[in-house]
C-alpha positions in Angstrom: 0.0 0.0 0.0 1.3 3.4 -0.9 1.1 6.5 1.4 -0.6 9.5 -0.1 0.9 12.9 0.8 -1.3 16.0 0.8 -0.2 19.6 0.4 0.5 22.3 -2.1 2.9 21.9 -4.9 5.7 24.4 -5.4 4.1 25.8 -8.5 0.8 26.5 -6.6 2.7 28.3 -3.9 4.5 30.5 -6.4 1.3 31.3 -8.2 -0.3 32.4 -5.0 2.7 34.6 -4.1 2.6 36.2 -7.5 -1.1 37.1 -7.1 -0.4 38.5 -3.7 2.5 40.6 -5.1 0.3 42.0 -7.8 -2.4 42.9 -5.3 0.1 44.6 -3.0 1.7 46.5 -5.8 -1.7 48.0 -6.8 -2.8 48.7 -3.2 0.3 50.3 -1.6 0.4 53.5 -3.7 -3.2 54.3 -2.6 -2.2 54.1 1.0 1.0 56.1 0.6 -0.8 59.1 -0.9 -3.4 59.3 2.0 -1.2 61.5 4.2 -1.3 64.3 1.6 -5.1 64.1 1.4 -5.3 64.0 5.2 -3.3 67.2 5.5 -5.6 68.9 3.0 -8.7 67.7 4.8 -7.3 69.0 8.1 -6.8 72.5 6.7 -10.3 72.5 5.3 -11.8 71.2 8.5 -10.1 73.9 10.6 -11.2 76.6 8.2 -14.8 75.3 8.3 -14.7 75.4 12.1 -13.5 79.0 12.1 -16.3 80.0 9.6 -19.0 78.3 11.7 -17.6 79.8 14.9 -17.6 83.2 13.2 -21.3 82.9 12.3 -22.2 81.9 15.8 -20.1 84.8 17.2 -21.9 87.2 14.9 -25.3 85.9 16.0 -24.4 86.4 19.7 -23.1 89.9 18.9 -26.4 90.8 17.3 -28.4 89.4 20.1 -26.3 91.2 22.7 -26.7 94.5 20.9 -30.4 94.0 20.7 -30.5 93.4 24.5 -31.7 89.8 24.0 -28.6 88.2 25.4 -25.8 88.9 27.9 -23.5 86.2 26.5 -20.0 87.3 25.7 -18.7 87.3 22.2 -15.2 87.7 20.7 -14.2 91.0 19.1 -12.9 90.1 15.6 -11.2 92.9 13.6 -8.6 90.8 11.6 -8.4 87.4 10.0 -5.3 86.6 12.0 -7.3 86.8 15.3 -10.1 84.6 14.1 -8.3 81.6 15.6 -9.5 83.0 19.0 -13.0 81.7 18.1 -11.8 78.1 18.5 -11.6 76.4 21.9 -7.9 76.3 22.6 -7.1 78.7 19.8 -5.7 78.1 16.4 -3.8 74.7 16.3 0.0 75.0 16.1 1.3 74.6 12.6 -1.3 76.8 10.9 -1.3 80.5 10.0 -4.0 83.0 9.1 -3.6 85.9 6.6 -3.4 89.5 7.9 -6.6 91.2 6.6 -8.8 93.7 8.4 -12.6 93.2 8.8 -15.1 95.7 10.0 -17.8 95.0 12.4 -20.6 93.1 10.7 -18.6 93.0 7.5 -17.6 89.8 5.8 -14.2 89.0 4.3 -12.6 85.9 2.8 -9.6 84.8 4.9 -7.0 82.2 4.1 -5.7 79.5 6.4 -2.3 77.9 5.6 -0.5 74.9 6.8 2.8 76.4 8.0 4.7 73.2 7.2 3.4 73.0 3.6 2.3 76.3 2.1 0.5 74.5 -0.7 -2.2 73.3 1.8 -4.6 76.3 2.1 -8.3 76.8 2.6 -10.4 79.9 2.5 -13.4 80.8 4.7 -15.8 83.6 5.3 -15.2 85.7 8.4 -17.7 88.1 9.9 -16.3 90.9 12.0 -17.5 91.8 15.5 -16.6 94.7 17.6 -17.9 96.6 20.7 -17.8 93.9 23.4 -16.2 95.0 26.7 -16.0 92.3 29.3 
């Protein structure tokens, strides 16, 4: 009686390794490029947060001026101070352009990643003035 051995042949193992190599070669470049997209998304996210905070700050300023609220708001007269609207301030590694904005006026500001100046995002900023704590 003859013993039967079971297992994979060398050719089958090589074929599987070639297939895995092809799949890895097509998938790896997609994962390597994600850091660049993540940095762009981070800049856009922070710019969107500042824009939302600016709109809320403007609403509180209007309500306070109308006597409907006693909540404090942040005086904003320049793009480079709009980071004060975020809890904890503007994250390190980002800069804002230097552009004046009048009370209740709207300007378009630019947020830049200080480590990579090609990563920028624009946002609308509404100025606020007149609050004294």
